N, C-alpha and C positions, 0 to 999 in steps of 0.2 A: 623786729630785728632780734636775731638769736642772741641771748645773753652770753657774755664772755665768761670764761672760766677764771678761777683765781690765779692760775699760773700765767694765763695770757695777760691778765691785768698787771701782774708784777713785772712781766717782761716789757710790757708797753710803758709802764711808769719808769722803769730803769732806762729804757731807751730815750725817753723824753728828758730825763734828768741829765744823762750823759751828753745829750745833744746841746744843752745850754751851759754846760760847764766850760770853764776856761781851759784851753789846752795846757798841759803840763809838759814840762820837759823831762824826757826820759820815761822810762817805763813806769806805769802806775803800780805802786806797791799794794799789798793786800789791805793795809790799813786805810789807804786813800780810797781804794775801791769800795770797802765796806762803808766808809763815811759818805761816799757818793750815793749809796743806795738809800731810798726813802724807807721810813718805817712801814710795817704792814698796815697800820692805820695812820694814814697821812693827816696831820693836824695843821699843815700849812694853809695859808690863805689861798683863795682861788687865784689861778694864774691870770695875768693880763696879757695884753698884746705884746708888752715889752718883757714879759717873763714873770715868773712867780715872785710875789712879794716876800721879802725875807722875813723869817720868823713868823709867818702867817700859817696857822694850822689849816691843813687840807681837809676837804669834805670826805667822809668815808664812802668808799665805792659800794653801791648797792648791787648785790649778786642776785640774778634771777634764779628762782627755785627749779630743781631737777625733779620732774614728776615721778620718774622711775625710782629715784632714791627715796622719795617720801612715802612710797607704798610700803605697807607692813609686810614682813617676811611671811611666806606661807607656812602652815603647820607641817611638821615632819610626817604626820600620818597621811597627809595628802600627796606626798612625794611618791612617784612611781617606784615600785620595788624591783620589777624585772627590767633589765636593760632592753633597749629597743632591738627588735629582731633585725639581723643583718643577713640578707640573702646573697649567697655567693653562687654564681652560675657554675654548674659542674661541667667541666670541660671534658669532652670525649677524647680518650687517649688516641693519639694519632697512630694509624696502622702503617707498618713498614712493609711494603710489598717486596718480594724477591723472586728470583728464578732459581730453578734447580737443574743442573746438568748431571747426567749419570754416564760414566764411562767404564767399560770393562765387564759389566754384568750381562749384557745382552748376548755376548758370544757364548756364555756358559748357561744360557736359558734361565737366568735368575732375575732379569730386570722386571718382569711383570710381577713376580712375587714380592720383590723389594718395593715396588710402587704401592702395592696394596698395604704394606706394613709401615712405610716410611713416616717418620715424624715430620720431616721437612715438607712433605707433600700434603700434610693435613692442614686444616683450617684455611683452605683457599690460598696457601702460600703467602700468608700475611702474618706478621708478628708485631708485638708492641715496641720492641727495641732490638738492637743488635745482639744483646746478651741472650735473649730468647732464641734467636737464630743459632747462636753458637751452641746452646744446650741441645737443640734439636740435631744439630750437626754431629755432636758427640754420640747421641743415641743411634744415628744412622750409620756411623762408622762401626759400632758394635753389631748392629743388625746385619750389615753387609758381610762382615767377617763370620758371623754365626751362620748365615746362609751358605757361604762358601764352604765352611766345614761340613754342613749338612749334606753337601753333594760330593764330598771327598776331596775338596781342595784345602787340605789342612795347613799348607804353607801360605795360603792366601792372606793378603793384607789389604786394607782399605785406608785411604786418606781423604781428607776433605779440606777444601780451601774456600774462603769467603772473601770477595774483594771489598774494597772500602769505598766510602763516599767522600766527596763527590767524584763521579766518573762521567764518561761520555754519555752513558745511558741514564744516569741519575737513578740507578736501580741496582740493588745488591744481587749478586749471583753466587750461589753455593755450588761448587763442583765436586762431586764425589768420584774418586778414581779408585777402581778395584783392580788389583793384580792377582789373578787366581793362582798362578803358579802351576806346577805339575799335579795332575789328579792322581790320587792314590787308588790302587786296585786291591781287591781281595787277594791275599796270598793263601796260606793254609787255612782250612776251615775244619774245626774240630769240636766235638761234643764230648765232655768228660764227666765222669762220676756215675755213669749208669752201665748196665749190662748191654750185651750186644743187641738184643731185640729193640728195647726202647731207644738205644742210641741210633740205630738205623731209622726208626720211625721219626726221630727228631731231625736227623739230617735230611730226610726226604721232605719233612714239613718245612724246614728252613728254606730249602730250594735256593741257597746262595751258591754262586759259582766262582771258583778261583779265576782271577783275571777280570771279573766284572767290577765296575766302579762301586766304591763304598758309599752308599746313599742311606742316610739315617732313617728316612721314612720306610724304606724297604726292609731295613734291619728290624725295626720295631714290628712291622707287619709279619715278618718271618717268625719272630719270637712268639707273637700272639698265636700264630698257626700251631706252634709246638704245644702251647697250653690247651688248644682245642683238639688237635689230632690225637694226642696220647689218650685222653679220656674216652675218645671214640673207639679206641682199640684196646681197652682193658686196663688202663692205668688211671684210676680216678683220683689218686693222691699225688700227682706229679707236681713238682716245684721247680720252676725255672730260675736259675741263679743270675747273678750280675755278669753281663758279658765283659770280655776283655779283648781289646784290639791293640796289638803291638805294632806300631808304625816303624818302618825302616825308611829313613829319608835318603838312603843311597839308591835303592831301586824303586822307591815310592810304592811299596806294598804294605799291606796290613794283615797280620795273622789274626784270625778271629777264633776265639775260644768261648764256648758257652757251657758253664757248669749245669748239670742236670741231676735232680734227685727224682727218679721215676716212681718210687714207692713200689709196693707189690702189685703184680698182675692179679686181677680180681674177676670173680664171677658173681652174678646176681644171686642173692639169698632171699630172705624173707622181707616182710613189710612191718615196720613199727610205726606207731602213731604217737603224736604229742600235741600239746596245746589244747584246743577245744574241738575234739574230734567229731566231725559230722559223719564220716564214713569209718567203719572198722577195717582192719587189715584185710578181711575176707573180701569185702566189696572192692577195695582198691586193687586186689589181685585180679578181680574180674575185669577191671578197666584197663590194666596194663597190657601191653602187646608182647611182652617178653615172658619167658618162663624161668623158673629156678634153674640154675646151672648154666644159663647162657652167659657168654662172655660179656663183661660190663661194657656198655655203650652209652655215653652221655646223651646221644640223640634220642634214645629210648626213654631216658629220664625226662628230657624236655617234652617229649610227646605225652608222657603221663601227666606232667604238670599242666599242659594245655588242656588235656581231657578233663582234669579236675576243675579247672577254671570254667570250662564250657558247661558244667552242671549248673552254674549260677547259684550254688548253695554255699560257696566259700567266699569270704571277703579277701582273705590272703591265704596263700599256700606256698610252702617251701619244702624242697626235697634235698637231702644230703646223704651221701654214702657213709656208712658206719662200719668200721673194721670189727670183725668177730674173732679173729685169731685162728679160725678154722682153715687149715691148709690142706688142699687135696694132694693126691699123689703126683700130679703134674706140676706142683709148686704154686698153683693159683690159690688165692685166699678168697673165702666167701665173705661178701659184704652185704649187709642189710641196708635198706633204704628207710631213713627216718622221715616221715611225712608230718610236717607241722601244719596244723589246720587252724583256721579262725572262721567261725561260723558267720555267714552273711545273713541278710534279711530273709526270713522264711516266707513272708507274704508279699504279694505284688498286686497293685492296682494299675490297670491300663485302660486307655481310652483312645479312640480314633474317630475321625469324621470324614465324610466325603460327600460329593454331590455330582450327579450326572444328569444330563438332559434326558428325560424319559424315565429315569430311575429315581429321581428326587433326592432328598437328603437322607443320609444314612449315618446314624450314630451307633458306635459299638463300644461297650464297656465290659470289663472282665475283672474278676477277682481270682487269685491263684494262691494256694498254699503249696509251696514248692516241695515240701517233704512231709506231707501229712501221713503218708504210709512209707516209712523208711525201709530200704534206702531208695531215694529218688522216686518216690511215689507221690505224684502231684495231683491235686484236685483243682479243677478250674470251673467256674460258673461264669457264663457269658450271656449277655443280653444285647439284642439289636433292636433299635427303635428307628424306624424310618417312615417316610411318607407312603411307601408302597410295600414294605415288608417289616415284620416284627417276628422276633424269635427269642426263645430262652433255651439254653443248652447247658449240659454239664458233662464233663469229661474226666476220666481217670487216665493218667499217663505214667508209665514206669519206664524211665530211661535206663540204658545199660542193663536191660533185663536178661540176666544170665549170660550176657555176652556184650563185649564192647560195641557201642553204637547201635545196638538193637533196641527198638522201642515197641512196647506193647501198649495199646490204647483201647479204651472202651468209651462209648459216648451215647447220650440220649438227648433228643431235642424235640421241641414242638415249635412249629413255625406257621406263619400266615403270610401269604404272598398275594398281592393284588396288582398284577401287571395287565397291560392291554392284551398280552398273548394268552394269559390264563389267570384264573383265580384258584388258589389252593390252600387247604389247611392240612398240614402234614405232621405225622408223628414218626420218628425214626430211631432205630437202634443200630449202632455201628460198632465194629471191632476190627482191629488191624494189627499187623506186625510189620515193622518197617525199619529201614535204615535211611535217615534223612540228614541234610546239612544243617548246620547252625552258623550264625554270623562269625563265631570264633573259630569253628572247625568246619570249613567248607570241604565237602567230599566230592571226589570225581564220580563215583558210582552211587546211585541211590535206588532203592526199590521199595515196594509196598505190596502186600497182599492182605485181603480182608473180606469181610462179609457185611451185608446191610439188609435190614428188614424195614420196610416202609409201608405205612398205610396213609393214603392220601385221598381227599375229596377234592375234585377239580372240575372246573368247567372245560369242556372240550368242544371243538368246532365239528359240527355234523354237516358234511358237504351235501347230504341229501336234501335237507330243508334249510340249511344256512343258519340253524339255531346253535346255541351253545348250552346243551343240557349239562347238569352236574352228574358226575360219575365217581364211584369209589374204586380205588385201585389198591391191590395188595401186591407188593413187589419184593422179590428176593434177588439180590445181586451179589456177585463175587468179584469186586473190582481189583485190578492189579496194575502196577505201574513200574516202569523201568526207565531210569534217566542217567544221562552222562553230562557232566558239567566241566567243561574245559575253559571256563571264563575266569577272570582274575578277581571277581568280586561277586558276592551273592546279591547285594542290594543295588550296586551301581557299577556294572561291568563296563570295561573300556576296551578289552581285547578278548579273543577266544570265541568259543561257540558252546551251545547247549542243544541237546536233543532229548526229548521225552516222549515215550510211547505209553498209551493207556488202553487197556482192554477190560471190558466189564460185561461178562455173560449175565443175562437177566431173564427172569421168568415173571410173568404178570398174570394174575387171576382176573378174568373178565367178569362182568356183571352177571352173565348168563351161566356162570359156573365153569367155563372153559379156561384154558391157559394159552398165553402167547409167549413164545421164547424168542429172544433176539440177542444180539451182541452190539454193544456200543464201542467204537474204536476211534482213537484220536492220536494223531502224530503231530508233534510241534517241534520246530527248531528255530534257533535264533543265533545270529553271529554279530560280532563287534570288531570293528577295524579302526585303529587310531590313525587318522590322517596326519595329525600333528598333536602336540601336547594338549592343546585346547579344543580339538575337534575330533569327534568320534562318529563314524558312520555305523548305524545299527539297523539290522534287518530281521524280520520275523516271517515265518510261513507256518500255516496251520491247516491241516486237512482232517476231516472227520467223516465217519460213515456208520450207519445203523443198518444191519442186515438181519433178515429173519422174520420181519413183520411189516405190515403196511403202516404208513404214517398215521392214519386216523385211528388205528387200534392201540397205538403207543400212548401212554399217559403224556399229556402236554408238557409236564415238567421234565420229562426224560428226552424230549426232542432237542434238535440243534437250533440255535438262534444266533443272529449276528447283529452287531450294532452296539455302540456304547464305548466307554472309556477304555475297556480292556479288549476291545474287538475292533470294529471299524468306526473310527471317530468321524464325526460329521452327521451321524445318524443317531436317533434316540435309542435307548436301551431296547434290544430285541426288535427293532423296527425294520431291519433289512431282511427281505425274504418274502415268501408267499404270504398273501393276506386274504382275508375274507371280504365279503361284499361291503362290510362296514369299514374296511381299511384296517382291521386289527390283524396282527401277525398270527400265523397258525403254526409256524415252525416247519422243520423238514428233517430228512434223513441223511443229508450230506452237507458238508461245510467246507468252504475254501476261503482262506484269508491270507493277505499279504500286508506287510507294513514296512516302511522305510523312514528312518529318522536321521537328521544331522544334528548331533548334540554338541553345541558350542558352549564352552564354559569359560567364564571370566571371574576369578575369585570364588565367592560363595554363590554366584548367580549363573544362570545359563539361559540360552535361547535355543529352542528346538523346533525348527520347521519339519513337518512330517507329511507323508502321503500314505493313505491306507486304501485297501481294496478288499472286497469280499462278496460272497454270494451264499445263499442257502437254497438247496435244491430239494424237490419233493422226492426224487429218486435217491438210491443209496450210493450212487457213484459220484464222487467229487468232480467238478467240471469248472472250466474257465469261462464258459459262455454265460452271458448275462451278468457279468461282474459289475458291481457298483463301486464308485470311488468317492473318497473324501479327502480333503486337504485342510491344513491349518498350521497354526504356530502355537508353541507353548512356552511357558516360563518355568524355570526351576530355581528353587532355593535349597542349597545343599547344607544339610545338618549332619551331626555326627552319627545319626541313626538312619540316614538315607535322605534322598531328595524329596522335597515337597513339590507337587506337580499341579500346574494349572494349564489346561489345554483348551483352545478355542478352535473349532473346525466348522466347515460347511460342506454339504454334499455337492459333488460335481454333477451337473445336469439334474438339478433338483426337480423332483416331481411334485405334483399337486398334493398338498397335505403334509409335506415334509418340512421340517423346521429349517429356516435359513441359517441359523447359528446354533451350534451345540457347545455346551460348556461342561468341562470335567475337572473336578478338584479331588486330589487324593494324595497318598504318600507312596513313594517309590516310582521307578520308571515304568512306562507302559509295558515294557517287556525286557 
């Protein structure tokens, strides 16, 4: 039985005593009540059935011990220092959805622009509370009025209202109402502060008409045209002031005034250099397309800047006109051009790799000193290591040689080629004078004339006995080329066309001491048509002919061959055309090729299905009879220096001994 507490005992004892006391009349006073209570330690005698004996001391009440109270207190060092962690669940703030209604902007053509910039229409039309909706509404009111003013509605006002909750839809709706008012039109248009000629140039450049709506974007574009047009017409120091538009709310017109400081009319003078000059003034004068005394034209200055960048010898270049104070009789002032230069890296290392079925792996590496022989005299050493060809060559190249865009080049090379068509060890000396394109400065017309001396030991097919004896050839050639490029890109064209013609008269010394004279001719054209932004159709045609000598007297390396990644895909390198009894190609004197591609691009990647056709003939006349065809698909990865290409193709109506699949890997489009 659970022991009683001390208070419970006292209350029980008091109850027992009161139950046996005689009733008293009237209320019990405090003294009587205190007297009726027993002492804490009862000394009275044990109670009988008839009641307690008077003056008998009671037995003391034995209290049961409390185990919890008897335990010693724990040491303070054992008490926990950190309070217990209390985890409070983070409640996600409730989102308050709302709708937006727009009135009055669609009729003036501003609703779409407003929706693109609206604060209320952002964040999925949800807010954390009504205050946030109100803040967004205030922003949209200012936005709507700003858009109205930008289109000439200077009296336009906008208001917005937001309903309250709860409502029938249990959803807030913000309604923006725009009242455009009457649109303001241009009144008088004036340019002030300049003489008659620059004023007329500025008015023509502005091309703002009285009675036309006042549109902010058109005004800014017109003023930018003034800053461009005047420097193109002899005013390099023009300064356009702050416009003033005086609005009249009676007739809703605005008079436009533009202050203009044209500065002096100028003509080109000399060249000055500053910074870290790579080119002196004399060489820069060779590169520029204008002469001293020509009327100043900023487009000519931009062209000179592009030409200096195209040399690849400058890391930065800036050109600015400098007044000289020299005034001619016609009132024009001579201005010099200050060219600030910063030298770029002089040396360059480059490498490339490719693979083609029948051609094997080809690795190319080169080292170039861009300005070893100033100005613009570059020296390049290049090596080729491949499974079927190896070569080492060196070339000297002087760009802008005495004339803008003219290139003089000298080269020497030794090479070894081990193809199924022929085996050759060749030493060559070449020289040329040309005008060619660069990735920065693509040119419409290009040309090249040159000379070549070649000594080569080659295996050649002898039809008399079917053998391939080795012969030595000494060849003198004078190759020439003329090209027109109307495409939009040098490395990855998407529209336009190209045409290139080559003619190389050649003389060859025979083993018996005689000479053979012949001419190699080649005409090639390609066209590019964009069907849509992501799809371009590209086509190429190539025809070639050798006249003046028979096929078997011409050195095998100078004949025409077809097949491979840059020719008819689906066939191995040089594998398309006449072959000997062993199935090895022997080449020919005529060439006909066609190709068609569909270049589909998505982002940095592309898919290109293609169809190629070609033939090599023993005679010198190109023909369509006996054409062979190949088809396949390719992948493209577009980089900032051109597309990387992987093509897989198969020959159509494959013949015995021909590969089922041909693989080509290289950089750049096929054509």
